[in-house]
N, C-alpha and C positions, 0 to 999 in steps of 0.2 A: 506494500500499497504505499510506502516511501516514496515508489518512487514513481506515481500518478497524484501523490498528495499532496507533494512539494515542487512537481518535477524537479527530479532529479535522474541523472543519468543511466546507464543501469554498474557501470564502477563504481561509483559516488557513491550507489548503494549497495555495494559491495564494501568500499573502504565502512559507513557509518555499524553493518553488520560483524565487519572484521572487530572496531573498535569496542563491542558488546560482544565479544569471545564467538561466535558464529564467525565461521570460514569456509566463506560461500567462495563458487566462483561470480562473476557475472551471467554468462552464461547460462547459468540455474536460477538468474534473479530473470531473466530474458522469459525459459521455460515457462516458470509460474506465471506467471504476467500474461501473456499467449495461449494456458491452457485460464486459470482464473480470471483474467481481467474481464473482461466481457458480463462473466459473471457477478464481478462485484459492480463496474460501471452500470447493466442497467439497474441492482437491487439501488444505488445511489442516488441516481437519473429518476428513478422509479420514487422513492424518500422525500426527492426533492419537490418534484415534480408535484406528490399528495400534499406536503407544505405548504406551497404557493401557491394553492385551487384557495386559498381560506385568507390567502395573503390583497388588501384591498384593492391596492397597487398594484395589481399583475398588468404589466397593457406588456404586448404581441410587437414583433417587426414581422412586418412580411417582405419576403423580396424576391424574384425568381432572374437565373443569369443564363447566359446558352455558355456551355461545355461540349468541350469533349467525353463522351464516357466508351471506351472500348472501342474508339474510331469513328464515332458518329456523333455526329455534331445536336445536343438532345438543350433544353430547359429545365435547371436544377430547382425545383422552388422550396425556401426554406425559413421555418419559423424559426425568429430568434427572441426569450424575453427580455426583461427591460435590463438584466445581471449579465448582457451577451453569453447566455445560454443556448446551445442548439437543443430545442422543442424538436420539431420534425424535419424532414425533408422527402421532399417529392422525385422521382421526374417525371417528363413526359414529351413525347415530337410536338407541341403542339404547345401555343401561349392567348391560349381563346380562355371566355367564360369557363369549359365543361372541364381542363384546367384545375383554373383558379375554385373552381369548384369542389369537384373533389378531393384538391388540396385541404381546403378551407373545411372540408365536412372533417376530414381524417384530421386536423391537427384541433379540433374543436371536440372531437368523441374523442381523442384518448387524452387527453390535455381538460377539456373542460372551457368553461367560455372565459376570456381575461376580460378586463372593467375595461383596455384600450386597446384599438389596432392601431398602428403606424404604418403603412405604404406609402409606397412611388405612386407618379401618375397615373398607371397604365387602368386600364377602366373596364378589363376585367377585373379585376377586385371590387371593384364598386358593382359590378352586374350579380357577383357572387355571393357580398354583402346583403344585397337586395333581396335577394333573391331567400337567404338564411333568413333575415330579417335582424342583421344586424347592422346594420347600415349607421344608426347610428356611431357605433361607440368608432365607426370606421374616422381617421386622419389621413392626411395627406401630407405627410414631409417632404424637405428636398432631401436629395441624400448624406449630403452632408450629418443633419439628424436621424438619419436613418442607424439603426448599429448593425445589421444585416450588412449594409453596404461597406460601411468602415470597418467591421472586421474580417469578413472573408475567411474567417476560419476554416479549418481541414473540419469533414464533422463525419458520424461514423455513426 
C-alpha cells in the first residue's frame, strides 16, 4: 500500500521495508501490486464514492477527447469529481447525444447524482441532461476551469 498511497517507487518501498527489518526485492513489491493492486484500488474507490454521495458540494466535471485506441481513433468520455478523482470513463466512436446519454446514465447509475455538473460547450451534454431531467444542475465552464481538461490524468 505504501507504493500507491505515498507515490513511491518500487525501490523506495524496498528501502522502507528494509529499514523495518523486511528484506525483499523490488520485483516482489511489483508482483504483489500487480496481483492485489486492482482489488485494493476498487475497494478504496468504492469507499470514497460511497462517502462522497453524502457530501453536499459534490461536483462533477465531464469531458470528451479524441484518442487513439488500438490504432483506431475514438472518443474517450470521462467524469472527474471536484477533487480530480476519475469517477468513470467511456469509449465511443461518436460524439453525439446518444453517446453522451449512455455515458451520463452509466455515471449516474454507478455514482449517484451530484450537486452540479460542469461541462464544456458541447451541445450533446445539454441534450442528454435535458432528457435525464438534470438540466438545472449543468453548468458550462471554459476549459481552464474544467478539472478534466486541466488534469488529463491517466485512467484505469
